[in-house]
C-alpha positions in Angstrom: 2.6 -11.3 7.8 1.7 -9.2 4.8 5.0 -8.0 3.5 7.7 -10.4 4.7 5.9 -13.5 3.6 4.7 -12.3 0.2 1.5 -10.5 1.3 -2.1 -11.6 1.9 -3.4 -14.9 3.1 -1.6 -18.2 2.9 -3.1 -21.0 0.8 -4.2 -22.8 3.9 -6.0 -19.7 5.2 -7.7 -19.2 1.8 -8.8 -22.9 1.9 -10.1 -22.5 5.5 -12.2 -19.5 4.5 -13.5 -21.3 1.4 -14.7 -24.1 3.8 -16.6 -21.5 5.9 -18.3 -20.2 2.8 -19.3 -23.7 1.6 -20.7 -24.5 5.1 -22.6 -21.2 5.0 -24.0 -22.3 1.6 -25.5 -25.4 3.4 -27.3 -23.2 5.9 -28.5 -20.8 3.1 -29.9 -23.7 1.1 -31.6 -24.9 4.2 -33.5 -21.5 4.3 -31.5 -19.6 7.0 -31.7 -15.8 7.0 -28.6 -13.6 6.5 -28.8 -12.8 10.2 -28.6 -16.4 11.2 -25.7 -17.2 8.8 -23.9 -14.1 10.0 -24.3 -15.1 13.7 -23.4 -18.7 13.1 -20.2 -18.0 11.2 -19.3 -14.7 13.0 -19.3 -12.5 9.9 -21.2 -9.4 8.9 -24.7 -9.6 7.5 -23.3 -8.0 4.4 -20.9 -10.9 3.9 -23.7 -13.4 4.5 -25.8 -11.5 1.9 -22.9 -11.4 -0.6 -22.5 -15.2 -0.2 -26.3 -15.7 -0.7 -26.2 -13.7 -3.9 -23.0 -15.5 -5.2 -24.7 -18.8 -4.5 -27.8 -17.8 -6.3 -25.9 -16.4 -9.3 -23.2 -19.0 -9.8 -23.8 -22.0 -7.4 -21.2 -23.4 -5.1 -18.4 -22.7 -7.6 -19.0 -19.0 -7.1 -18.0 -19.4 -3.4 -14.7 -21.1 -4.2 -11.4 -19.3 -3.5 -10.1 -17.3 -6.4 -6.5 -17.4 -5.2 -4.4 -14.6 -3.9 -5.7 -11.1 -4.6 -3.9 -8.3 -6.4 -1.8 -8.3 -9.5 0.7 -11.1 -10.1 4.3 -10.3 -9.5 6.1 -9.6 -12.8 9.3 -11.3 -11.5 9.6 -15.0 -10.9 10.6 -16.5 -7.6 14.1 -17.1 -9.0 14.4 -13.5 -10.2 13.3 -12.2 -6.8 16.0 -14.4 -5.2 18.5 -13.0 -7.6 17.4 -9.4 -7.0 17.7 -9.5 -3.2 21.5 -9.8 -3.0 21.9 -7.2 -5.7 19.9 -4.7 -3.5 21.8 -5.7 -0.4 25.1 -5.0 -2.3 24.0 -1.4 -2.4 23.7 1.2 -5.2 27.5 1.5 -5.4 27.7 -2.0 -6.6 25.5 -1.0 -9.5 27.5 2.1 -10.4 26.0 4.9 -8.4 28.3 7.0 -6.3 26.3 7.2 -3.1 24.6 4.5 -0.9 21.0 5.6 -1.4 18.5 3.3 -3.1 15.7 5.3 -4.7 12.6 3.7 -6.4 13.9 5.1 -9.8 17.2 3.3 -9.2 15.5 0.0 -8.2 13.3 0.1 -11.3 16.4 0.8 -13.4 18.2 -2.2 -11.9 15.2 -4.4 -12.5 14.9 -3.2 -16.2 18.6 -3.7 -16.9 18.9 -7.1 -15.2 15.5 -8.8 -16.1 14.0 -6.6 -18.9 10.9 -6.1 -16.8 9.4 -2.6 -16.5 8.0 -1.4 -13.1 6.4 1.9 -12.2 7.7 3.6 -9.1 4.6 2.6 -7.2 5.0 -1.0 -8.4 8.6 -1.1 -7.3 7.5 0.2 -3.9 5.0 -2.6 -3.5 7.6 -5.1 -4.7 10.2 -3.9 -2.1 7.6 -4.2 0.6 6.8 -7.7 -0.5 10.5 -8.5 -0.3 10.6 -7.2 3.3 12.3 -3.9 2.5 11.1 -0.6 4.0 11.8 3.1 3.7 14.9 4.1 5.7 15.8 7.5 7.2 19.4 8.5 8.0 20.4 7.7 11.6 22.5 10.9 11.8 22.4 14.3 10.3 24.7 15.5 7.5 28.1 16.7 8.6 27.6 19.8 6.4 24.5 20.9 8.3 24.8 24.4 9.7 22.3 25.0 12.5 23.0 28.8 12.6 22.1 29.2 9.0 19.0 27.2 9.4 17.8 29.3 12.3 18.5 32.5 10.4 16.6 31.2 7.3 13.6 30.2 9.4 13.5 33.7 11.1 14.3 35.9 8.2 13.6 34.2 4.8 10.7 31.9 5.6 8.3 34.7 6.8 8.9 36.6 3.5 8.4 33.5 1.4 5.3 32.5 3.3 3.8 36.0 3.3 1.1 37.4 5.6 -1.8 35.2 6.6 -4.9 36.0 4.7 -8.2 35.3 6.4 -10.4 36.5 3.5 -10.4 36.2 -0.2 -9.5 39.2 -2.3 -12.5 41.2 -3.4 -14.9 39.7 -0.8 -16.6 41.6 1.9 -17.4 40.0 5.2 -20.8 40.5 6.9 -19.0 42.4 9.7 -17.6 44.9 7.3 -21.0 45.3 5.5 -22.7 46.1 8.8 -20.1 48.9 9.5 -20.5 50.5 6.1 
C-alpha cells in the first residue's frame, strides 16, 4: 500500500482515525482515564494521553486530521504521469549508452525536463512512491573471470586486509602484565 499508491494512509483512513480521536474526546471530557480510553479504542495509553493533552491545549480542532504526513511531492500529478514513460523508455532514450538508471541520472532527467531539483535521497523516495524499486542484474557479466577472482581472494585480499589485531598498539593486557 505504501509505495504503489502514493504512500501513507488514504483520505478515508485518515477520516476514520479522526472520528476515533473525536469519539475519544467525548470519553475524555466525560472524565475517563487514559487507561479506559486506551482500552475502549484499542490504542496505547500513550496515544490516549497524547489525545488528552491535545484536547486540553487546542480543543477538538487539535484532534483533527492534518492530512498526509511527510513533505509534499515537488512534481505535480501530471509531471509524475509524464515522468513514468520517460523512465520506462530507459536511460538510452535520454542519451546514456547503457541501460542502467542511477539516482543521479534520474535527478538529472527531472531537472532537465521539469526544472525541479531533487537530492539523491529524494529521488529514491520519489521512485518508491511511483512503484519503482532497486534492481539487480539477473545474470553475471560475460567478462567475469572466476579463476582471477579466486586468485585475488586467496593472494591479494589477505595482503590488503592484513593480520587480525586483537589489541591496540601500545596497550598491555592484564595477562601480559601478570607474566612480567
